[in-house]
N, C-alpha and C positions, 0 to 999 in steps of 0.2 A: 147286647153283645158288643164288646169293645172292639173297635177296628183301628188298626194303625195304617193310615193312608197318607200318601204324599202327593196326591193329585191336587191341583190348584182350583178349588171350587169354594163358594162361600161357606162359612162355618155352619154346621148343623148342630144345634144344641141337643144334648141327650139327657135323659133323666139321671139325676145323681142321687146318691145315698149319703146321708150325713148322720153322724152319730156323736152323741156326747156321753161321756162316762164320768160318773162321780164317785165311783168306789174308791175310798181312801184306803191306802195300804200302809201297814206299819213298816218301819225300817227294819233291817236285818237284826240290829242290836235289840230293838224292842221285842221282836219275835222271840229271840233267845230267852229273854227275861220272862216272857209270858208262857213259854211252851209248857212248863209244868202245870200251871193252873188250868191251861186249856185241856190237858189230858185228864185232869181230875174232874172237869165238868162233864166230859163225855164218857168216861169210864172205859168202855170197850174200845181199845186202841185200833182194832181191825176195822171198825166202822167209822173212824175219824175222817178219812178223806171224803167218803160219801156224805157224811153229815155236814162237813165244811162246804161242799159243793151245793148241797140243798139250801143251806142258810144264805149263801151268796146269791143264788138264783132267786130266792124269795124277795130279794131287795129290788129286783128289776121290774120295771113297768114300761110297756111299749106303747107308743102313740103314733099312728100312721095317718098320712093323708095321701092324696092322689099323686103328689109330686115328690114327696120325700118321706123316708122312714126315719123317725127320730126316736132313739131308745135312751131314756133317762133313768139312771140308777140312783136312787135317793142316797144322800150322804150318810155315811156310817157314823153315828154320833156316840154310841156307847162304847166302852172299852172292849166289851166282849165281841161286838160287831167288827171293830177294827182288828181284833185279834184273829177272828175268823178269816178275814180277807188276806192277812199276811201268812197265816198258817197254811192256807190251802195249797200254796206252791210247795212247801216243804212236805206236806202230807202226800202230795202226788209224787214227789221224789221218792219217798219211802214206799208208797204203794207200788211204784214202778220197780223198785229194787226187789221187793218181796215177790212180785209177779214173775220177774225174770229169773230169780233164783229158784222159785218153785217149779217153773216150766222149763228150766234148763236152757234159757235163751242167753247166748253169749255173743252173738253177732252185734257189734256196736250199731250198725245201721238199723237192725230190727229193734234194738232197745230204744234207739232214738225215735223210730217210727211209733212205737207204743207210747213213749213219753209225749210226743207231739199230739197224738190223738187225745190224750188226757189233759194236756196243759192249755191247748188253744181253744178259745171259746168263740161263739158267734157264727158268722157265715163261713161256709166252706172256703178253704184257702184258694182252691182252683176248681175249674170246671172239669168234671170227669167224663162227661158225655156232651157232645156238641149240640144235643137237642135239649139239654136241661137249662133251666133258669135258676140261678142260685141267689138266695136272699138271706138276710139275717143281719145281726148287729155287727157293726164295724167301728174301728177307730179311724175316722176320716181326717187326713192331714193334707195340707197344701204345700207344695214344694216348688221353689224357684230354681229353674235349671241353671241360672247364672250364679247362684250361691246355694248349691244343693245341701252341703253339710251344715252351713249356717242356719238355713231355714229348717233343716231336719232337727238340729239341736233345740231350736225354739219350739217346734211342734211336739217332738217326742217327750221333752221334759214336762210338758203339760198334761200328758196322759197318765191317769191314775190307775187304770187297770190294763196293764200291758198284755194280758192274756188274750184279749179280743183281737180278732183278725184285723190287720191293718189295711186300710183303703187309701190309695195315693192318687192325688191329682196334681199334675204339674200346672203351674200358672199359665192361663190362656189356652190350655188344651182341653178338648171337649169329650175325651173318651171316658168311659166308665171302667174303673179298675176291677177286673175279674181275675187278676193274677199277673198280667203282663207288666203294667206300670209299677206294681209293687216290687217285682223282681228287678226291673231296671233301676228303680230307686236305690235298692241295696247295692247294686253294682257301682253306681255313681258315688254313693255316700261312702262306701268302704274305700274306694279309690282315693277320694279326697282325704279321708281319715288317715290313711297310711302316710300321705305326703305331709299333712299339716300337724299331726299329733304324735306320730311315731318315728319320724325321720327328720329331726330327733324328737325325743320325748319333751313335752312342755311341762316340766314339773310344777310350774306355778299355776297352770290352768285349772279351773274348777269344772271343766266340762267332761272329765273322764268317766264319771258315773253314767252320764247320758250316752257317752260313746259305748260303754259296756252294754247298755240297754239295746242300742242299735245292733251291736254284734249278736246279742242273744236273740233278738227278733229275727235277724237274718238267718240264723241257724234253724230256728223253730218254725219259721213261716216260709220255708222253701226258697230262701234267698241264697245269695252267693256265700260261700264259706269265708269267714273273716281272716284271711291269711295276710294279716297286716303287721304281725309281731315278729321281731327278731328272736332268735333262739334264747338269748339271755333274758328277754322280757317274758317269754313263755315260762321259763324256769322260775323267774321271780314271782309271777302271778300264781302258778299252780303248784310249786314245790317248796317255796320258802315260807316259813312261819311269819317272818316279818318282811315288809316291803315298804317302798316309798308311799307317802300319802296319796299321790296321784294313782298309783297302782292299786291301793286299797279301795279307792273310789271306783276304779274299773271293776274290781272284784264285786263290789256292791251292785254295780249296774248289771253284771252278768248274773248275779244272784237274784235279781228281781224276777227272773224266770227260771231259777233253779239250775242254771248252767254251771255256776261255781259251787254253790250249796255246801259250804263247809259248816254244817250244823250237826248237832247230835241227833242221829236218826232215831225214830220211834222204834224201828226194828232192832232187835238185839243181834241179828244175823250179820250185821255189817260192821266193817272196820270203821271206827269213829275217829281215826287219826288223820284221815285224808278227805279231800273233797270227793263226795260220792260220785258225781258224774265223771270226774277226772279218773277216779279209781276204776269204776265199772265200764267206762267208755274210753279206753286208751286212744281209740281213733278220734275221739272228740278233741283231744289235745293236738293231734296231728293236723286237724283242719285249720288250726291257727297258724301252722307253719308255712311260710312262703314256699311255693314251688312243689307242694305236696299233691296238687291236683293232677289228674291224668291229662296229658297234653291233647289238644284237639287237633286231629289230623283229617285229611280229606276222606279217608276211609271211615273214620268215626262219624264225621259230619254227614256223609252220604247215607250212613246207616240210620242216623237220627232223623234225617229229613226223608221220610219214605215217600216216593212219588206215587200218586194215585192215577194210573194210566187208564185210558179207555180200553174197550174190548180189543183183544189181539186181532190184527188183520184189518182193522178199520182204517179209513183214510185219516181220521182224527188221531188215532194212535201213532201213525207215521209222523205226523206233524209234531205231536207231543214228544216223540223220541228225539227229533231233531233239536227242539228247544232244550230238552233235558241234557242232551249231549253237549250243547253249547254251555249250559250252566255248569256241568262237571268240568269242562275246560276252564271256565272262569274260576271255579274253586281252586283248581291246580295253579292258576296264575296267582291267585291270592296267597296260597300256601308258599309259593316260591318268592313272594315279596315284590311281584311285578305290578301290583295295583296300589302303589303308594302306601298310605297308612291303614288301608283296609286289611283286616285279618279274618281268619275263619271265625274267630269269636264275634267279630262285628256282624257276620251273617246270622249266627245263632242268636245273638242278642236282638237283631231286627225281627226275627221270627217269634221268639219266646219271651223277650225281655231280659233273659239271663245269658251271660257270656260263657256259662259252663252248665253241664248237666247237674241239676240239684242232687245232693247226696241221697235223697230218697226217691230220685227219679222224677220224670214228668208225670203229672196226673193223667194227661192226655198226650199220646205219642205225637211228636211233631210230624208234619206231613207237607207235601207239595201238591197243590191243585192247579190244573191247567185250565185257563179261562180264555175263551175266544174274545179278542178285542183288536180290531183292525186299526184303531186310532192311537193306541198307546201300548208300549211294551214295558212300561215302568213297573217293577214288582211292587206289590203291597203285601201286608201281612195282617192276620187276625191273631194278635198275641194271646187273647183269652183262650183260644183253642189251638194255639201253636201251629198255625197254618200259613204257609208261604204261597202266595198267588203268583204264578208265572203266566204271563199273557202270550197267547199264540195267535197266529193268523189263520184264516179259513183255508188259505192255500199256502203250500210250502214256499213258493216263489216270492211270497209277500213278507217272509220273515227277514228282518233287517240283517245286515252283515254283523259279524262278531264284534267289529270295532264299535259299531253303534250300540249293539246290545250290551257290551261290556261297560261302555260309558254310562248307560242307563242304570246298570247294576251298581256301578260305583256311586252314582248319585243316590240311589235308594239306600244302600247299606251304610252311608254316612249320615242319613237322616235320623233325627232324634225326636221328631214331633209325633205325638199321639193324637189321633182324631183327624178330622177333615180340615184341609187348609186350602 
């Protein structure tokens, strides 16, 4: 279990999971050229997505030892194997379209939920029960907090199968990513991306394809929605036939996971003149628009962070109520801007790794647990299970004053380190 702690103790090394992926994927243009021959090979179009998945999984071989799990997928050498790898994404786009049309599913969130279940491979994205241990193949990347986007561009550009669950480790931090570090990585990367590549656009840059891949990954792997584009850029990307080379590269990056997907669908039920996901998921375009997310308020944050109190009437419950009341007062101070640069988003990010509720919700509801500790009242969090630990004293008279508590909360919620330090 990954723990986010900020107590000053010697580092404790934890088991890590590393993965290498060697599936080679055709470019968008190559896929379009080979689509017809792929269909003729398989005959029954309805079985194509399943056949594609079967072929890709047959390439995988896993080799484990006691310290690490390494999954190597052999390189795809023949043209038919390469064609299978690239076509699988488009096949899933078509399968999702047919399924939703046949079952009358029109809610963009539910369509995206179905698509995520089909497109993401490997380990579960998040823990759904705090008693479970999740294992499986991941794309392991190392990120430098001092140059988040630069190191992300280097790491993501080297991944050949973007469908596999991403596992993030920040330099020098000892946590195991079971969801929290990945969410925080997307928050930090998108923040840098907006400033460095979209304000203004660097038309000469060759990085936009990888930027599009990071956006697509964030959408499909429960990260922050990529609201980094101005309205005119959104129009250029999703509505214009022709756009600048850098925006074409961005489209190509988004298309690596089917988010743009302006291809001719297998299904004859669909309009072939528009990007499928943009057409069928109008809400998906909205998630690219700055300011379209629901503002985080004290009411919403208090509902997200559900307190787990002891039995009503017990002495411990009384102490927990005092500490929780102080925490609510602290949230109100944060919301009013009286705690410096700390925001309500800072608190949520400390607990979950994300500064907003994911569009598909949290796999495990965030919560507050009260822990007796007479030596320190510095909050900690377990981001893999979205749990905030608030420390309480055995006696109510030993609880520090609000000035001391709030100073400790300030220190905690400005911390960015994962693991023990």
